[in-house]
N, C-alpha and C positions, 0 to 999 in steps of 0.2 A: 175428233175433228180438227184442226188445225187450220188459223186464217190466216196465210200467208204474210193478214197488216201487220199480223201483231207478235212475230217472231223475235222476237231481240237478237241481234246482230253482234257481236262485241268488236265495233268502231260504235257501235251508239252506248254499249257499256265503260267504252272508252273517254267517250267524252259528258259522262254522265261520270265516272268514277273522277277525271280529271276538274267537271262543275264544284265539289259535292268539295275537294281540297281546297279549290283557289278560292271558298267562301271560305275555309274554315284558317285560313291565311291569313283572309283581308279581316273578316273578323277581331285572332288571336295579335292579331298585326301591325294593325294600323285603322279597325274604329272603335278603341273605346276610346278613350280619351282626357285625361286625371283625370280626376276625382275634385272638384269641389271641395269647398268648408265650406260647416254650417255655417246659416246665417245669424248676424249675433241676435236674439229676441228682444224688440223692444218693450214691449208690457214691462217685462222683470223693471225696468233701467228709469220708466214715466212714472212707476206708482212709487214715490216717497219710501223704505225699509222703513219695518220696526225695528226699531234696537232697543238693546238691554230692556229684555222682558225680564221681568220680579215681580212677585206671589208674596205675599205675607195672609196664613192665619187670622184670627179675629175671632171677639166675641162683642158684639153689640150692648149698652147701653141697659137691651130691653133683655136680651139673654141671648139674641139667633146670634150663629155660628157662618160666619161672613169668609169669605178668597177675594180677597183684594189681590188685581193687577194690572200696573204700574204696566206704560213702557215711553219710550220717545218714539219722534222721528220724524227727518227732517222740514222744517216750518219751510224753509225759501223756497223749497216744490208744492206748488197752489196743490197741486192732481190729486188731490184726496175726500174723500167721500165716505168715507167711513170700516169698520174694522167685523171685520168677521174672525168672531174671535168663537175656535175648536174644541171641542171637551172630550177625552176620553177619562173615564172611570174603574178602574182593579183593574187595569188590563196588559201590559206591556210585553204581552208576547209578541200583536195584532200593533201595537200601534196603529190603528184606523178611526182617527179619530170626525170625531163630526159634525157640524153644526150645531153651535151647542144659542146665539143671542147674540144680536147686533147690536155696532156702539157705531155713533154718529161722532164725526171729528166736531172738537168742541170755542166755542165762540175765543175762549181761549188758555190756554195751560195748556197743558198736554191729558190724552186719553187715559183715561181710562177701569175700572170695569168689577165693579162688588158680585158676587156670584151668592147667597143666599141661598143659596135651590131647597126646594126637602130635603133630594136625599142630603143634604148638611145638617139638618135638622133632628132627624130620627137617626138613626145608623144601628146595626145591635153589636159589629162587631166592636175589637181597641180601636179601629184606630180605619180611615178608607184611604186611598191615595186618588192623585187625578193628574188630568197631562190633562194643562192647554196650550192656548198656541193661536199667532191670532196672524189678520192674511187683509195684508193691506187694499181696497178696491176706491180703484181714479174713479176724479170727478169725469174727469173731460171728453175717453173715453171707454171707462165699462173696462179700464182693461182689472183683469187682478196681478199683485204682483208678487211678489216672493215671499213666502210664510218664511214665519220664529223661526226660531229655534226654539224648539217644545223643552215646558215649563213642571218638573216632574215636584205634585205640591201630597203631605202628609197632609191629611186634616186627625186630631184625637177626638178619643172621647176629654 
């Protein structure tokens, strides 16, 4: 049983098709605007970058092995609270460094960090590799700055 009010006529199909074509033409030709440029991330420039990250290995007077990390930063930019030290051991394939320690801003001079963890004191292999990275944290707004380059350190037995 057909309902006469539900029947489609050729005129209604033509008008529906015209609406769909008109909608596609509007969206395809005039509905899109030019893409906007990306916003410059301000948190990367408000916190001073880590410069010249260097590492050295050594042995203390008491016989403990250590890795000494030193770096510089722009001392005219006072928006620095601390630096996160990230470390990865023996895995250059993933390069997934994890938080290791925190270094506060020194009252004078440049920051440094000495890693003398238990892993450095006793290992069975003839050498172990460590990868370090430093990430600055701002004082005024807690922004995280741009991470330093990764430093590869080989500690021999």
